[in-house]
N, C-alpha and C positions, 0 to 999 in steps of 0.2 A: 410183213411184206419185205422189210429190209433183210431179215435173216434168210428168207427164201431166195431173194434175188442175189444176195451175196453167195449163198451156197450154189446157186445155178451158175454164177460167174466163175466160181472156183472150179466147178465141174467142167465148164467150157475151157478153162485155162489148162486143165490136165487132159483135154482132148475129146470130151463128150460133145457130139455134134448136135444133139437134140433134133435130129431130122425125123420127121414123121413120114413113114413110107407112102401113105396115101397122098399123092400130090407132090411128094418130095420136098415139102416146105420145112424150114427150120423154125423152131419156136424161139422168138426173140426174148431177150432178158425182160423187156418191158411186159411181155405176156405173162411171165411168172408173177410179177408185181400186181398186175391187174386182176388176175384170177385169184391170187391169194387174198387181195383186198376184198374182192367180192364175197368170197366164201367166208372170210373172217367176219364180214358184216352180217352174213346169214347166221353165223354162229352167235353173234351178239343178239340178233333178233330172237333166236331160239332161247337163249339164256334169259332174255327179258320176258318172254312169254311164260317160261317155266317159273320164273320168279313170281310172276303175277298169279298163275293158275295151278301151281303144284305145291303140295305140302312139303316135298323134299326136292327143291329145285336143283341143288348141287349134285345129288346122286343121279337124278334123272338126266341132267345135262351131260354128265360124264358118260353115262350109258349111251345116250343119243349120239354124242360127238364121237365116241370111239367106234360105234357102229357105222356112222357115216364115213369116218376115216377109213375103216376097213373096206367099205364099198368103193371108196375113191381109188383104192389100189387096183381095182379090176381093169379099168381102161388102159393103164400103161402095160399091163400084162397081155392085153389083147391087141395092142397097137401094131405089133409086127416090127417095132423098132429094134435096132441092134441091142446086144446085151448091155453095153455101157449106157446107152440112152435109157433103156428100160430100168436098169438099176438106179440110175440117177433120178429118174422120174419118181420111182417108188420112194427113194429117200427124200425127195423134195415134197412129197405129200406128207411125210412124217415130220418135217421141220416145223411147219406152222402148227401142226397138231400138238407138238411138244411145247410150243409156246402158248397157244391160245387155250387149250383145254384146261391146264392147271390154273392159268390166270383167271379165266372166267369162273371156274368151279370155286376157286378161293373167294372171289368177289361175291358169289352167291351164298357161300357159307357165312361170310362176314355180315351180310345184310339180313340173314335170317336168324342169326344167333342172338 
């Protein structure tokens, strides 16, 4: 959550407005933290379920998480936001993925080895 919010703040500092065309509202920094926290918790639940019910939880988790991350890139592309906002949103989807996926996969390997 911290890494994503800091990256969003940095993007704002260099001029990204995070304005969503439908309704003209701007995504607040706190919104990035809340959404990242929620989906990180979802990832933890998925990892826990795989640890319990899968013979290869780390491999299955990485496959599932990478697939869900790829799917999460679609809404920013369809949002109609300007190029800077779309690019920043795509990057901000990848920030928590690069933190959470390896961390959770490592913890699943440690527990099953």
